N, C-alpha and C positions, 0 to 999 in steps of 0.2 A: 723434833718433829719429823725432819726429813728422813732418818731412818726408821721411823715407824712404819713397820708392815703392813700390808691390806688389810689383814685379819684383826691386828692389833686396833687399826682404826676403825674399822667397822664395830669390832666390840666396845670400842669408846663411844661411838655415834648412837650405837643400840642403849649401852647404861643411861646416855643422857636422857633419850627418848623414854625410858621405861621411868624415868625420875622425874617427868615432865617438864623437862628443862631443853633449850634450844641445844642443839649438839655442837661441838665445837666447829665452827665455819671452816677453820683451815684443814682440819681433818676430813670432813664431809667433801670439801672441793680439791683435796688432794685426792682423795679415794675415787671419787668420779673421773677426774683427769687420767688416773692411770687405768680405770675400767673401759675409758674412752679411746685408749691408745690403740696398739697393734701387736700381734703376736703372743706368744704365752705369757707375759707378764700381765698383758690386758686380759686374758681369760682368767687368770689368777685374781685379780683385782674383780673381777666381775662376779666370781664365785663369792669374793668375801663381801660384796657388796648385797647380792642376793639372798646369799645362806646366812649371811651374818646381821643384816640390818633389814631387808625388804621381807623376807619371809617370817621372821620372828615377829615383825609389826604386824603382819597379816596374821600369824596364827593365833594371837590372842583375842581377836574378834572384839575389839576394845574402840569405839569410835575415836576416843582423843587421839588414840596411836593410828589409826585411819586418816585421821587428818594431819597428823606430823607425815605419814608416808607421802601424802599426796604434795605436802609442802616441799618436801625433799625431792622426791624423784621427778617433781615438774620441773624443777632445776636441771637435772641429770638429764632430761629429753632436751631441754634448750639448750644445754650445753652440747649436745651431739647433733641436734637437726638445727640446720639454717633456716632462719627465718621464723622459728618461733620462740617466743618469749615466756617465761615461767608464770607470769602473772595473768597471761593471757590464757594458758592451759589450766590454771588453777581456777579461773572464773568459769570457763566452760565446766570444769568438773563439778563445780558447786552446783551447776544448771542440771548437768544429767543424772546427778545422784538422787534428786529430789523425785526423780520417776514420774510418771503419768499414763492415765488410760489409752489404749488405742482407741482413737476415736471412729466409730463405725461410718460416719459420714465423710469421711476420706476415701471410703470404697476399698475393695480388696487389693492388695499389692500382686504384681505378677510373681514375685519370687520374695523370698524371706531367707536371708544367711543367717543361720545361727555360729558363732563364734566356739571353737573348743577351748576347755580349760587349759589343755595341753597335757596335763595328767590324766591317765587312765579311769582313777577312781572317780575324780572329780566329773570326769565326762560320762560316767554313769549316775552319780549321787545327785548330779546338779542338771549339767547340760541335755541329757536324756530327758528329762522332765520339761525342760523349754522346748523341746524336738517334739514330743507328745503334743504339748499345749499347742503347738504352731501347726501341727497336722489338723489338730481339731477346729481350731479357729479360721484356718485357711486351706480348706480342702481341696481347692482349684490351684493353690499358687505352689511353683517350683520351692522345693526346700535344699538348701546349701548348707553342707555340715562344713565350716571352713576351719582346716586344723590338721596337724600330722595324718599321715595316712594309718599308723598304727591304732590313731584314735577312731579314724571314720570305721576302721574294719570292726568294729563294734556294732555297728548299725548297718554293715554293706548290704546285708538279706534284705533290709526293707527298701522297696524300690522307689519310694517316695523322697529317700534322701539321698542327693547326689554330694560328691565330693568336691569340694574347692580345695586344693592341695594348699597348705600353708604350712611349710616346716619350720619349726622353732628350736634351736639350738639351747637345750637346757644347760650345755656347758659351752658356752661361746662369750665372745667379747659384747659388752654392753651395745656396742654398735650393730654387731649381729642381731642381736636379739631386739632391738629396735626395727632393724630391717624387717624383720618378720612381717609385722604390723605395718609397715610403709609400703611394701610389696603387694599388700591387699586391698589399698586404696583404690588402683584402679578397677578392680573387679568388683567394688561396690558402689560404683559410681551412678547407677541407674537409678531415675528418679520414680521408679516403681519397684523399688527394692527395699524392703526392711531390713535393720540390721538387729538381731539380739544378742547383747553381750551379757553372758551370767559370769561377769568379773574373770575375763580371760586374760592370759598373760599376754596375748597376741596385743591386747591394747594397752597392756602394762597397766591392768586392772582399771580401765576407763579412763586414764589420762592421754593416753596417744590417739587422738582423733583416724578413725579410720573411715569415716564417712561426715556429710553434713548432720546437725543435731536433729533436724526435725525428723529424721528418719532413723534413729538410734536410740533403742531401749536398752536401758542398763540396769543390772542386777547388782546392787552393791552389796555381796551378801556377806561382807566382814562386818557390815553396821546393821544391817537389816535384822531385824528381830530383837534390838537391844540387848536388855539385861536377860531375855528368858533363855530356857534352856532347850528350846527346839533344835532339832537336828536341822542340817542343811538342805536334807530332802523335803522336810516341812515347810521349810522357810521358801524354797523354792516354788513349791505347791502354791503357797500363799501369794508370793509376788505374780505367778501366771493367774491366779485368780483376780488379783487386783489389775492387772495390766492388760491381760488378754480376756479377760471374763472367761475364763476356763477353769472349772472347780473341778475337774476330774483328772487331771494331768498326773500321769504315774512315772516312774523310772521303768526304763526296759532297756534290754539288750536284744541285738539282731545280727548275730556273728553269722555268716555263710555256713551251710549245712556242711557238717563234717562228718562221715561215715564213721571215723574213727572215735568221735565221741561217745559212741554206745559203750566204749571200754569203760567209761566210767558210771555207769548205771549200776547203783547199789554199792558204790566205791565211797571213800572218803578222799575228797580233794584238800591238797594242802598248798599253801604259799608262804614262802618264808621272806618275802621282799619287804624291803623297808624303804624305797624311793631314796637310796643316798644317804639316808639319816640312821647311822648306827645306833643312836640312841633309842631307837625303836625296838631292838631285838633284847631277847635275854641274852645272858652269859651261858658260856658251855657249862654243862653238856644238856642244856634243856632242848635244844633241837634234835639232837641224838635221841634223847629219852621220850620226846614228843613222838617221835616216828615209832621205835619201839613200841610205845603205848599204843597207838593208834593202830597199828599192826595186829596188836594181841587183841584186838576186837574181833577178828577173824574175818575181815572184810578187806579187800585190796584198797589200796592207798596210791594215790597219783598226786604226784609233786611235781609243780612248775619249776624248773631250773632257772626262770628268770632269763635277764638279756643278756647274760655274761657276766664276766668278772667277778668281782668279789662275792655276788651273790650266789652264782653258781658255783663257784669253789666250796662255799658254806654247805649248800645242797649236797654237793658229792661228797664232803667230809661226814655230814650227818648220815647219809645213806650207806656209806660204808662202814661208820660206826656202829649204825644199827643193825649191820650185816644183813642188809635189803630184808630184814625180818622175815625169814624163810620164802623170800621169792614174792612177797604180796606187795612189795613198793614198786611201783613203776615211775619213772621220771619222763616229763614231757620236756621236751626239748623244741623250741620253736616260738610262733609269735602268740602273742597274748590272747587274740581273739578265738583261735581255737581251743585255748584252754579256757577261755570264759565259757565254752559251749560246753566243757566237760564239768565244769562245777554246776551250770543247770542241770545237768544229766544226774548228778551224783546225789546221794543220800544226805552228807554231810559235808560242810566246809569248814577247815579251822585254818586260821593264819593270825598273822600281825595285822594291825590297822593298815591297810592296803588297798590296792584296787579289787582284790578277789573277795573281800567282806562287801562292798558296795556290789560287786556282779551276782554274789550270792543272795543278798537282798533283793535285787530286782528279778532274780530268776526264783524267788520264793523257795529258795534252798535252806534248808536250816544250816545255822553256823554259828560259830565262835569265834571271838575275835579277842587278841589280846593287846590293850594299849600300853605301850610303854614309852617311858620319854616324852611326854607330853609337856607343853610349857603352861598350861593351865587346865583348871576343870571344864571351863568353857569349850575348849579345843575339845574334849571328850564328847561332851553334848552335841555339839555342832556335827563332829565327824562320824557319830555312832552309826551303823547300819539301822536304816528304817525299813520295817519289812512287816508283812503279816504272818509270816514263817517264824517258827520259834527260832529265839537268838538269845546270846548271852554275851556281854562284854563284861571283859575282866582287866579292869584297870588296875594297873601295878602301883602300888603304892606304899614301897619299902617292902612287902611279902617277898620271902625268899622263891628261889626257881622253883624248890620242890613243891612247896604250897600253890603256886599257879600250876605248874603240870598237874597235881592231884585234882584241882578244880576243874581243869580242862577234861581229862579224861572222865573223871565223876561226871561232867554234863554231857561229854559225847555218849556214855553208858545211857545216861536218861533219855537224850535225844532220839538214840538209835533203839531205843527198847531193851536195851541188852542186859541181862541179869547177872 
């Protein structure tokens, strides 16, 4: 057991959880201890813990697995944070997950903090709806978006939404990730401030107390909706209606005006981002052929280069292999919020299951989304874009890349009205 790697430990823990069995205690405790250490070994163990256990448990949207996560991660928090007991954290979680109405007799708050989901797509598909509901329910309150700056930039043009900076290291050791939520606690102490938590990584999905329970409203998105096939957008709207009494909350984006976004008017915008999950992409030459086919529609194509690293390299290779499609392909290199503005201005968006599809849905831009590498059918239902604009979700279920490519291009022709 001592020589077992963190990745192997995580795999064994997850396997037991998926079987409905308690995970091997020695393996779980060893993984947590390694993740709670220092330096690169702790970062690697934390990657195994989150990517190999936490995220797979969440991505199945299965209530028993959510309970298992709470049991396991409450132990991880207690291991790292002095003075907190796993049993107490678990008891509190059981209380806040039940939810409750905001009582009108308590009076309007001076401020409401909405916690970021940390990932861009979730902050559009889920968090933005909570922001919209809070704006409507509390027209005179200050509204604080607590999260990373790149996420807040999606709403920076909305003067009612202030930024409460809460950086989160998505590739950091366990203690560093927990510190992101702990650092928030002093800023959320006011008795006249409410906290809305849409299943945020800052609170470790509701397990890490960021304020007292009376002022805390938690949306357990992984369990809410039960066995239904509703999307996260629909479920968040339902939760806002139940908790805040706001029945017309909608997803939105409000990036700062960017004159350069006009270059996307009449264009097709594309993102090949997969959120560090290579299983979400289709093998070569799909991306190259996709760009060739989209450029062949006769419209400009604007593709996001992403945050650098592997994604940027893939985009560069695909554009080069497509030969720039006779100069029609332009590459956007920069922050995501300005690219979101370009998606909103474009005639059509095409991409993998990622942030771009939710931006397009919120902006009512017609879109085509390719889902690959998903753990279960419910994942597709939950994360599918929800919009009044034309859209199509292509779930890859064994069909080869040529079939998917043909479906994408055929759908693009139809949506654009190109014969």
